[in-house]
C-alpha positions as CSV (number, residue, x, y, z in Angstrom):
1,M,4.2,22.8,-7.9
2,R,7.4,22.0,-6.1
3,N,7.0,18.3,-6.5
4,L,9.5,15.5,-5.8
5,T,10.9,15.3,-9.3
6,K,12.2,18.9,-9.1
7,Y,14.8,17.6,-6.7
8,T,16.1,14.7,-8.6
9,L,19.6,16.2,-8.8
10,L,19.7,16.8,-5.0
11,V,18.6,13.2,-4.4
12,L,21.4,12.0,-6.6
13,V,23.9,14.2,-4.8
14,F,23.0,12.9,-1.4
15,S,22.2,9.3,-2.2
16,S,25.6,8.1,-1.2
17,I,25.9,10.1,2.0
18,I,23.4,8.3,4.2
19,G,24.6,7.4,7.7
20,C,27.9,9.3,7.5
21,E,29.6,12.7,7.6
22,P,31.6,13.2,4.4
23,E,35.3,14.0,4.2
24,P,36.1,17.6,2.9
25,I,35.2,17.8,-0.7
26,D,35.7,20.1,-3.7
27,E,34.1,23.5,-3.2
28,N,32.0,22.9,-6.4
29,R,30.2,20.0,-4.7
30,L,27.6,20.2,-1.9
31,N,28.5,19.2,1.6
32,F,26.5,19.1,4.9
33,D,27.9,22.5,6.0
34,Y,26.4,24.0,2.9
35,V,23.0,22.2,3.0
36,S,22.6,23.1,6.7
37,T,22.2,26.7,5.7
38,D,20.8,26.5,2.1
39,P,17.0,26.1,2.1
40,E,16.6,24.2,-1.2
41,S,19.5,21.9,-0.5
42,A,18.2,21.1,3.0
43,E,14.8,20.4,1.6
44,G,16.5,18.0,-0.8
45,I,17.5,15.9,2.2
46,L,13.9,15.8,3.4
47,L,12.8,14.7,-0.1
48,N,15.1,11.7,0.2
49,A,12.8,10.6,3.0
50,Y,10.0,10.6,0.4
51,T,11.7,7.8,-1.5
52,G,10.9,4.2,-0.7
53,L,7.2,4.8,-0.1
54,V,5.3,1.6,-0.6
55,S,2.9,1.8,-3.6
56,Q,0.6,-0.6,-5.4
57,F,3.2,-1.8,-7.9
58,S,5.1,-4.4,-5.8
59,F,3.0,-7.3,-7.0
60,S,3.8,-9.2,-3.9
61,E,0.5,-11.1,-4.5
62,A,2.6,-13.6,-6.4
63,A,3.5,-14.9,-2.9
64,T,-0.2,-15.2,-1.8
65,D,-3.3,-17.2,-2.8
66,D,-4.3,-14.4,-5.2
67,A,-1.7,-14.8,-7.9
68,V,1.2,-16.7,-9.5
69,S,4.0,-15.3,-11.5
70,N,4.8,-17.0,-14.8
71,Q,8.5,-15.9,-14.4
72,L,10.5,-18.7,-12.9
73,T,13.0,-16.2,-11.4
74,N,10.4,-14.0,-9.8
75,N,11.5,-13.4,-6.2
76,Y,8.0,-13.6,-4.7
77,K,7.5,-16.9,-6.6
78,R,10.8,-18.2,-5.2
79,M,9.8,-17.1,-1.7
80,A,6.5,-18.9,-2.0
81,L,8.0,-22.1,-3.1
82,G,10.3,-22.5,-0.2
83,E,13.3,-20.2,-0.5
84,L,12.4,-17.7,2.2
85,N,15.0,-17.4,4.8
86,A,17.0,-14.7,6.7
87,Q,19.3,-14.3,3.8
88,F,16.6,-14.2,1.1
89,N,13.5,-12.2,1.9
90,P,12.0,-10.2,-1.0
91,A,9.5,-8.7,1.4
92,S,12.2,-7.2,3.7
93,R,11.6,-3.7,4.8
94,W,14.9,-3.2,6.6
95,G,16.0,-0.8,3.9
96,N,13.5,1.7,5.0
97,Y,15.9,2.7,7.8
98,E,17.9,4.6,5.2
99,R,15.0,7.0,4.9
100,V,14.7,7.2,8.6
101,F,18.2,8.6,8.8
102,W,17.4,11.1,6.0
103,A,14.5,12.3,8.1
104,N,16.7,12.5,11.2
105,K,19.4,14.4,9.3
106,F,16.8,16.9,8.2
107,L,15.5,17.3,11.7
108,Q,19.0,17.8,13.0
109,I,19.4,20.6,10.4
110,I,16.1,22.3,11.1
111,D,16.6,22.1,14.9
112,A,19.9,23.9,14.5
113,D,17.8,26.9,13.4
114,Q,20.3,28.1,10.8
115,I,18.1,28.1,7.8
116,V,16.0,31.1,6.7
117,W,13.1,29.7,4.7
118,S,11.6,33.1,3.9
119,R,12.5,36.7,4.6
120,D,8.9,37.1,5.8
121,E,9.0,36.1,9.5
122,V,5.5,34.6,9.6
123,A,6.2,32.6,6.4
124,D,9.5,31.5,7.8
125,T,7.9,30.2,10.9
126,L,5.2,28.4,8.9
127,F,7.7,26.8,6.6
128,N,9.8,25.6,9.5
129,A,6.8,24.0,11.2
130,R,5.4,22.4,8.1
131,L,8.7,20.9,6.9
132,K,9.5,19.6,10.4
133,G,6.1,18.0,10.5
134,E,6.7,16.3,7.2
135,A,10.0,14.9,8.5
136,L,8.5,13.6,11.7
137,A,5.6,11.9,9.8
138,L,8.0,10.3,7.3
139,R,10.2,9.0,10.1
140,G,7.1,7.4,11.7
141,L,6.0,6.0,8.4
142,H,9.3,4.3,7.6
143,H,9.5,2.8,11.1
144,F,6.0,1.5,10.4
145,Y,7.2,-0.2,7.2
146,A,10.0,-1.8,9.2
147,L,7.6,-2.9,11.9
148,Q,5.2,-4.4,9.3
149,G,8.1,-6.3,7.8
150,H,10.0,-7.5,10.9
151,A,7.9,-7.5,14.0
152,G,7.7,-10.9,15.6
153,K,8.3,-13.1,18.6
154,S,11.7,-13.7,20.1
155,T,12.9,-17.1,21.2
156,S,11.5,-16.4,24.6
157,G,8.1,-15.7,23.2
158,E,8.1,-11.9,23.7
159,L,6.4,-9.9,20.9
160,L,9.1,-7.5,19.6
161,G,9.0,-4.5,17.4
162,V,12.0,-2.9,15.8
163,P,14.8,-0.5,16.8
164,Y,13.6,3.1,16.8
165,F,16.0,5.8,15.7
166,T,15.3,9.4,16.6
167,E,18.8,10.8,15.9
168,F,21.1,10.9,12.9
169,I,24.0,8.5,13.4
170,A,27.3,9.1,11.6
171,S,29.2,6.3,10.0
172,D,31.4,5.7,13.0
173,G,28.5,5.9,15.4
174,N,26.8,3.1,17.4
175,F,24.0,1.4,15.4
176,D,23.8,-1.6,17.7
177,T,20.4,-0.8,19.1
178,P,18.0,-3.3,20.6
179,R,14.5,-3.8,19.4
180,L,11.7,-2.2,21.4
181,T,8.7,-4.3,22.3
182,F,6.0,-4.4,19.7
183,E,3.7,-2.0,21.6
184,E,6.6,0.4,22.5
185,T,7.3,0.6,18.8
186,V,3.7,1.3,17.9
187,E,3.6,4.0,20.5
188,A,6.8,5.6,19.3
189,I,5.4,5.7,15.8
190,M,2.2,7.2,17.1
191,K,4.2,9.9,18.9
192,D,5.9,10.9,15.7
193,F,2.6,11.0,14.0
194,D,1.0,13.1,16.8
195,D,3.9,15.5,16.9
196,A,3.6,15.9,13.1
197,L,-0.1,16.6,13.4
198,E,0.7,19.6,15.6
199,L,2.8,21.1,12.8
200,L,1.0,20.1,9.6
201,P,-2.1,21.6,8.0
202,T,-5.0,19.2,7.5
203,D,-4.8,19.7,3.7
204,Y,-2.8,21.8,1.3
205,N,-5.3,24.0,-0.5
206,N,-6.0,27.6,-1.7
207,D,-9.5,27.7,-0.2
208,A,-9.5,30.4,2.4
209,G,-12.6,28.9,4.0
210,S,-10.8,25.6,4.7
211,I,-7.8,26.9,6.6
212,D,-7.4,25.2,10.0
213,A,-8.2,27.3,13.1
214,K,-4.6,27.1,14.3
215,Y,-3.7,29.5,11.5
216,D,-6.2,32.2,12.5
217,G,-4.6,35.6,12.1
218,V,-2.2,34.5,9.3
219,D,-2.6,36.4,6.1
220,V,-4.3,34.2,3.5
221,G,-1.7,35.0,0.9
222,T,1.1,34.0,3.2
223,Y,-0.7,30.8,4.2
224,Q,-1.2,29.9,0.6
225,R,2.4,30.4,-0.2
226,V,3.4,28.0,2.5
227,N,0.5,25.5,2.6
228,G,-1.2,26.0,-0.8
229,S,-2.3,23.4,-3.2
230,Q,1.1,23.4,-4.9
231,Y,2.1,21.0,-2.1
232,N,-0.8,18.7,-2.3
233,L,1.2,15.6,-2.9
234,R,3.2,16.1,0.3
235,I,2.3,14.4,3.5
236,S,-0.5,16.3,5.3
237,G,-2.4,16.2,8.5
238,R,-5.2,14.2,6.9
239,I,-2.8,11.7,5.6
240,V,-1.1,11.3,9.0
241,K,-4.5,10.6,10.6
242,A,-5.2,7.9,8.0
243,L,-1.7,6.4,8.7
244,K,-2.6,6.3,12.4
245,A,-5.7,4.3,11.5
246,R,-3.7,1.9,9.4
247,L,-1.1,1.5,12.2
248,A,-3.8,1.0,14.9
249,L,-5.5,-1.7,12.8
250,F,-2.2,-3.5,12.2
251,A,-1.4,-3.4,15.9
252,A,-4.9,-4.7,16.9
253,S,-4.7,-7.7,14.5
254,P,-4.8,-11.3,15.9
255,S,-1.1,-11.9,15.2
256,F,0.0,-8.9,17.3
257,L,-2.0,-7.3,20.1
258,D,-5.3,-8.9,19.3
259,G,-7.3,-5.8,20.2
260,Q,-6.1,-4.2,23.5
261,G,-7.8,-0.9,22.6
262,Y,-6.3,-0.5,19.2
263,Y,-9.4,-1.4,17.3
264,E,-11.1,1.5,19.1
265,L,-8.2,3.8,18.0
266,A,-8.4,2.6,14.4
267,A,-12.1,3.2,14.3
268,E,-11.8,6.6,15.8
269,Y,-9.1,7.8,13.5
270,A,-10.8,6.5,10.4
271,G,-14.2,7.6,11.5
272,D,-13.0,11.2,12.1
273,I,-11.8,11.5,8.5
274,L,-14.8,9.7,6.9
275,E,-17.3,11.8,8.8
276,S,-15.6,14.9,7.4
277,I,-16.3,13.7,3.8
278,G,-20.0,12.8,4.5
279,G,-19.6,9.1,5.5
280,T,-20.4,6.5,2.9
281,S,-22.0,9.2,0.7
282,G,-18.4,10.4,0.1
283,L,-17.3,7.0,-1.4
284,S,-16.0,7.8,-4.8
285,P,-18.1,6.3,-7.6
286,S,-15.0,5.8,-9.7
287,G,-12.9,4.5,-6.9
288,L,-12.7,0.9,-8.0
289,E,-11.1,1.9,-11.3
290,F,-8.9,4.6,-10.0
291,Y,-6.1,3.7,-12.4
292,T,-7.9,3.6,-15.7
293,S,-7.5,7.3,-16.8
294,D,-5.7,10.5,-16.0
295,N,-9.0,11.8,-14.6
296,N,-9.5,8.9,-12.3
297,I,-5.9,9.0,-11.1
298,K,-6.3,12.7,-10.2
299,N,-9.7,12.1,-8.6
300,D,-9.4,13.6,-5.1
301,D,-12.6,11.8,-4.0
302,E,-10.6,8.6,-4.0
303,M,-7.0,9.5,-3.7
304,L,-6.1,10.3,-0.2
305,W,-2.4,10.2,-1.0
306,R,-0.6,9.5,-4.3
307,G,2.6,10.3,-6.1
308,S,2.9,12.4,-9.3
309,L,1.2,11.3,-12.4
310,G,4.1,10.1,-14.5
311,G,4.7,10.6,-18.2
312,N,3.5,8.3,-20.9
313,S,4.7,4.8,-20.2
314,S,3.7,1.3,-21.1
315,A,6.1,-0.6,-18.8
316,Y,3.5,-2.3,-16.6
317,E,1.3,-3.2,-19.5
318,E,4.3,-4.7,-21.3
319,R,4.8,-6.9,-18.2
320,M,1.1,-7.8,-17.7
321,F,-0.9,-7.7,-21.0
322,P,-1.7,-11.1,-22.6
323,P,0.9,-12.2,-25.2
324,S,-1.6,-11.7,-28.0
325,L,-1.5,-8.0,-27.0
326,N,2.3,-8.1,-27.0
327,G,2.7,-8.4,-23.2
328,K,4.4,-11.0,-21.1
329,G,1.4,-12.0,-19.0
330,E,3.6,-11.9,-15.9
331,I,1.1,-11.9,-13.0
332,N,-1.7,-14.5,-13.2
333,P,-4.6,-14.3,-10.9
334,T,-5.5,-17.7,-9.3
335,Q,-8.7,-19.6,-9.2
336,N,-8.6,-19.0,-5.5
337,F,-8.9,-15.3,-6.2
338,V,-11.6,-15.7,-8.8
339,D,-13.7,-17.8,-6.4
340,A,-13.6,-14.9,-3.9
341,F,-16.0,-12.9,-6.2
342,P,-19.7,-13.5,-5.3
343,M,-22.6,-13.7,-7.6
344,S,-24.2,-10.5,-8.9
345,D,-26.7,-10.6,-6.0
346,G,-23.8,-10.7,-3.4
347,T,-24.1,-14.4,-2.6
348,P,-20.8,-16.3,-2.3
349,I,-20.5,-19.0,-4.9
350,D,-20.1,-21.8,-2.3
351,V,-23.3,-21.0,-0.5
352,S,-26.1,-23.5,-1.2
353,T,-28.6,-20.7,-2.3
354,S,-26.1,-19.5,-5.0
355,D,-27.0,-20.0,-8.7
356,Y,-23.3,-20.5,-9.5
357,D,-22.7,-22.7,-12.6
358,P,-19.2,-24.2,-12.7
359,Q,-19.6,-24.7,-16.4
360,A,-20.6,-21.0,-16.9
361,P,-18.4,-19.7,-14.2
362,Y,-18.3,-16.0,-15.2
363,E,-22.0,-15.5,-15.8
364,N,-24.0,-13.5,-13.3
365,R,-21.0,-12.8,-11.2
366,D,-20.0,-9.7,-9.3
367,P,-19.1,-7.1,-12.0
368,R,-15.8,-6.5,-10.4
369,L,-14.5,-9.9,-11.6
370,E,-14.3,-8.8,-15.3
371,K,-13.1,-5.4,-14.4
372,L,-10.1,-6.7,-12.5
373,V,-9.3,-10.1,-14.2
374,V,-9.0,-11.2,-17.8
375,V,-11.2,-14.3,-18.0
376,N,-11.6,-16.8,-20.7
377,G,-13.8,-15.9,-23.6
378,K,-14.4,-12.3,-22.7
379,T,-13.2,-9.0,-24.2
380,S,-10.4,-7.3,-22.4
381,F,-8.3,-4.3,-23.6
382,G,-10.4,-4.2,-26.7
383,A,-9.7,-7.8,-27.8
384,L,-11.3,-11.2,-27.2
385,I,-9.0,-13.3,-25.0
386,N,-9.2,-17.1,-24.9
387,T,-7.1,-19.0,-22.5
388,G,-8.5,-22.4,-23.3
389,V,-8.6,-24.5,-26.4
390,G,-8.1,-22.3,-29.4
391,G,-6.5,-19.6,-27.4
392,K,-3.2,-19.7,-29.4
393,I,-0.4,-17.9,-27.5
394,D,-2.9,-16.8,-24.9
395,R,-3.8,-20.4,-24.1
396,L,-2.8,-21.8,-20.8
397,D,1.0,-22.7,-20.8
398,S,1.3,-22.1,-24.5
399,I,4.6,-20.4,-24.2
400,A,6.8,-20.6,-21.1
401,E,7.2,-17.4,-19.1
402,L,4.8,-15.6,-21.5
403,S,1.4,-17.3,-21.4
404,T,-0.8,-17.7,-18.3
405,T,-0.2,-20.5,-15.9
406,T,-3.7,-20.3,-14.3
407,G,-6.1,-19.5,-17.1
408,Y,-6.3,-15.8,-16.1
409,Y,-4.4,-12.6,-16.8
410,L,-4.3,-9.4,-14.8
411,K,-6.4,-6.4,-15.6
412,K,-6.2,-4.5,-12.3
413,L,-3.8,-1.4,-12.4
414,L,-3.4,-1.5,-16.2
415,R,-4.3,1.4,-18.4
416,P,-6.8,0.1,-21.0
417,D,-5.8,2.9,-23.4
418,V,-2.2,1.7,-23.7
419,V,-1.5,0.1,-27.0
420,L,1.4,-2.3,-27.7
421,A,1.5,-2.7,-31.5
422,S,2.9,-5.7,-33.2
423,D,5.4,-3.6,-35.1
424,G,6.9,-2.5,-31.8
425,T,5.4,0.9,-31.6
426,K,3.8,1.8,-28.3
427,T,1.2,4.3,-27.0
428,G,1.9,4.8,-23.4
429,K,-0.2,6.5,-20.7
430,G,0.4,8.0,-17.3
431,H,0.6,6.0,-14.1
432,A,0.9,7.1,-10.4
433,S,2.1,5.4,-7.3
434,V,-0.9,5.3,-4.8
435,Y,0.0,5.3,-1.1
436,F,-3.5,5.5,0.5
437,R,-7.0,5.4,-1.0
438,Y,-10.2,6.4,0.8
439,T,-11.6,2.9,0.1
440,E,-8.9,1.4,2.3
441,L,-9.9,3.9,5.1
442,F,-13.6,2.7,4.8
443,L,-12.5,-0.9,5.1
444,I,-10.3,0.0,8.1
445,L,-13.3,1.4,9.8
446,A,-15.5,-1.6,8.9
447,E,-13.0,-4.1,10.2
448,A,-12.3,-2.2,13.4
449,A,-15.9,-1.4,14.2
450,N,-17.0,-4.9,13.6
451,E,-14.4,-6.3,16.0
452,I,-15.6,-3.8,18.6
453,G,-19.3,-4.3,18.4
454,G,-20.4,-6.4,15.4
455,P,-22.0,-5.6,12.0
456,D,-24.1,-2.6,13.1
457,H,-21.8,-0.9,15.6
458,L,-21.7,2.8,14.8
459,V,-18.6,4.9,14.6
460,N,-19.3,8.5,13.8
461,G,-22.6,7.4,12.4
462,I,-21.1,4.7,10.1
463,S,-21.5,0.9,10.6
464,P,-19.6,-2.0,9.0
465,R,-22.7,-3.1,7.3
466,E,-23.2,0.3,5.8
467,V,-19.6,0.4,4.5
468,I,-19.8,-3.0,2.8
469,S,-23.2,-2.1,1.3
470,A,-21.9,1.1,-0.1
471,I,-18.8,-0.6,-1.6
472,R,-20.8,-3.5,-3.1
473,N,-23.4,-1.1,-4.4
474,R,-20.7,0.9,-6.2
475,A,-19.5,-2.4,-7.7
476,G,-23.0,-3.1,-9.1
477,I,-24.3,-5.4,-6.5
478,T,-27.6,-3.5,-5.9
479,T,-29.8,-6.3,-4.4
480,D,-27.9,-7.9,-1.6
481,D,-29.9,-10.2,0.5
482,Y,-26.8,-12.0,1.6
483,L,-25.4,-8.9,3.3
484,A,-28.7,-8.3,5.0
485,S,-28.7,-11.9,6.4
486,I,-25.4,-11.5,8.2
487,S,-26.0,-11.2,12.0
488,T,-22.8,-12.2,13.7
489,K,-19.4,-10.6,14.1
490,E,-17.7,-13.7,12.8
491,A,-19.7,-13.8,9.6
492,M,-19.2,-10.1,9.0
493,R,-15.5,-10.5,9.7
494,E,-15.2,-13.0,6.8
495,L,-17.2,-10.8,4.5
496,I,-15.1,-7.7,5.3
497,R,-11.9,-9.6,4.8
498,N,-13.2,-10.8,1.4
499,E,-14.2,-7.3,0.4
500,R,-10.8,-6.1,1.4
501,R,-9.3,-8.9,-0.7
502,I,-11.3,-7.8,-3.8
503,E,-11.2,-4.0,-3.4
504,L,-7.5,-3.7,-2.5
505,S,-6.4,-6.5,-4.7
506,F,-3.0,-6.3,-6.4
507,E,-2.2,-3.1,-4.4
508,G,0.3,-4.9,-2.1
509,H,-2.0,-5.6,0.9
510,R,-2.8,-9.3,0.7
511,F,0.6,-10.6,1.8
512,W,0.6,-8.4,4.9
513,D,-3.1,-9.0,5.6
514,L,-2.8,-12.8,5.7
515,R,0.1,-12.4,8.2
516,R,-1.6,-10.0,10.5
517,W,-4.7,-12.1,10.6
518,G,-2.7,-15.2,11.4
519,V,-3.9,-17.0,8.2
520,S,-1.5,-19.5,6.8
521,L,0.5,-18.4,3.7
522,D,1.1,-22.1,3.0
523,Q,-1.9,-22.6,0.7
524,S,-2.3,-24.5,-2.6
525,V,-3.3,-22.2,-5.5
526,G,-5.1,-23.3,-8.6
527,G,-6.3,-22.4,-12.1
528,S,-9.0,-23.3,-14.6
529,F,-8.8,-24.6,-18.2
530,F,-11.5,-24.7,-20.8
531,D,-11.0,-27.9,-22.8
532,G,-13.5,-27.0,-25.5
533,N,-16.4,-28.6,-23.6
534,S,-16.0,-27.8,-20.0
535,Y,-14.0,-26.0,-17.4
536,Q,-11.5,-28.1,-15.4
537,D,-9.9,-26.8,-12.2
538,F,-6.3,-27.9,-11.5
539,S,-3.5,-27.2,-9.1
540,V,-0.8,-24.7,-10.1
541,E,1.5,-24.3,-7.1
542,N,1.8,-25.9,-3.7
543,R,3.1,-23.1,-1.5
544,N,5.9,-23.9,0.9
545,F,6.2,-21.3,3.6
546,P,7.5,-22.3,7.0
547,A,5.0,-22.3,9.8
548,H,6.8,-19.4,11.5
549,A,6.5,-17.1,8.4
550,T,3.8,-15.1,10.1
551,Y,6.7,-13.2,11.6
552,M,9.4,-12.5,9.0
553,P,13.1,-12.5,9.7
554,I,15.4,-9.6,10.3
555,P,18.2,-9.9,7.7
556,N,20.9,-12.2,8.9
557,S,23.6,-9.8,8.0
558,E,22.2,-7.3,10.5
559,I,22.0,-9.9,13.3
560,L,25.7,-10.8,12.7
561,K,26.8,-7.1,12.8
562,F,24.7,-6.0,15.8
563,P,24.6,-8.3,18.8
564,A,21.9,-6.2,20.5
565,L,19.4,-7.3,17.8
566,D,17.2,-10.4,18.7
567,Q,16.2,-12.5,15.7
568,N,12.6,-13.6,15.4
569,S,12.1,-17.2,16.6
570,D,13.1,-20.1,14.3
571,W,14.9,-17.9,11.8
């Protein structure tokens, strides 16, 4: 297929041109006059807008209650311990504006109508529509990333969004653009998504029976040439609908619009897609372990949108494996995170009816715990790992910036078939950036529907209780009296948030979820050590976020350059 890697050279050619018109250059090099008429070169500009997509490999959890980094220089660790300010913000999304201008440059080119995508007139029209739809969708998405990172309240208390750019601006142009209100920004993103939906196919496939009605009368072969499965990693109509659900849930959250009709929109958008796959019966059985094999990564039942499966690599495993397996043990799940896993019958460990034993803490627990976390005394990656007494280099704090600081190592996202041999040889495996999973969409529906009408509120025949039951049943929690006992919106809210914490763990969601829910980031995180006789809990880090960190700063350099920009309060 024509995937993103094909255009690496084009990306490199254009990577230094953003935001400016180049001076005349040598005829053997590409310029904008050339790319404005050459199809593949113009598409290369569009593909630059595909860079910077947020995947699950950020490990921003090191700034949350879910994890600690054992690397003293880790930026998220530094942020969590008090260094966050308008000059140092590892979670900044301001750089996504670069991709906005790539999308706008492509739209400028395509609107000039100088490119012939195909000598076949019908195919040419279809290519033009689809590529324009991709650009509009990507422009909306990168503005959403900026909104997620920098929305906040001004010194006057007004809830602000971000500047919204719909035109390409040359280097000598005026970038001094004020921020829209928060809701204006949300609606501008929604408009780009809606405009994209008019132009994009629901899915890229070669199944003649699944072609959208708007393409009635188009020759099947022509349709497949333009919108066939060779493009199935590009942004599609289905993906845009899912992004609308994500955006609406974000907007509806307590830190922002606190409802105002956006929960209804989130539920509607998510429900439409989930109904089309059969509701909870369409939940992928292997969705929890989507990263463990090539087959799972390619599993279309779970992957709503992902990047290409990369070549054999062991980079993430080298960072995260325990030191006895020749890794650096970089990200350490916390006791806070481990305590979020219920018992095998679904009962939280802090409920009086739970049979939780603090001296046998990993027995009779939710099976997801040992699938996602390396715990003391259990086999992980084919080896017995001890983090307590007798654990040697895997033991807690045995070797600085190598051994665990919490008593736990990370298992989530790592390929169990990667081998890091002691002689330095490595057996790598494929990894893929994942941008949207169906499990997230189910959780969006559950959260939104519960806020609308409680645990049993139906959206397209699906209720929050049904969603959580299906997810927990997939995990191995088959007898769940605790879920059955929940009767209030408030109790279901806490359960949904906890399920989201577990299911989407270490995929880059927790940091943003805590902020949109208005939950303090300034929490103490702990670990656990087995001293040979018993488990002892201890404090690892006392987080030091300012109270106003719910709303993150715009980079101070931008505030200094552009007077029209208002900084968020207290930054």
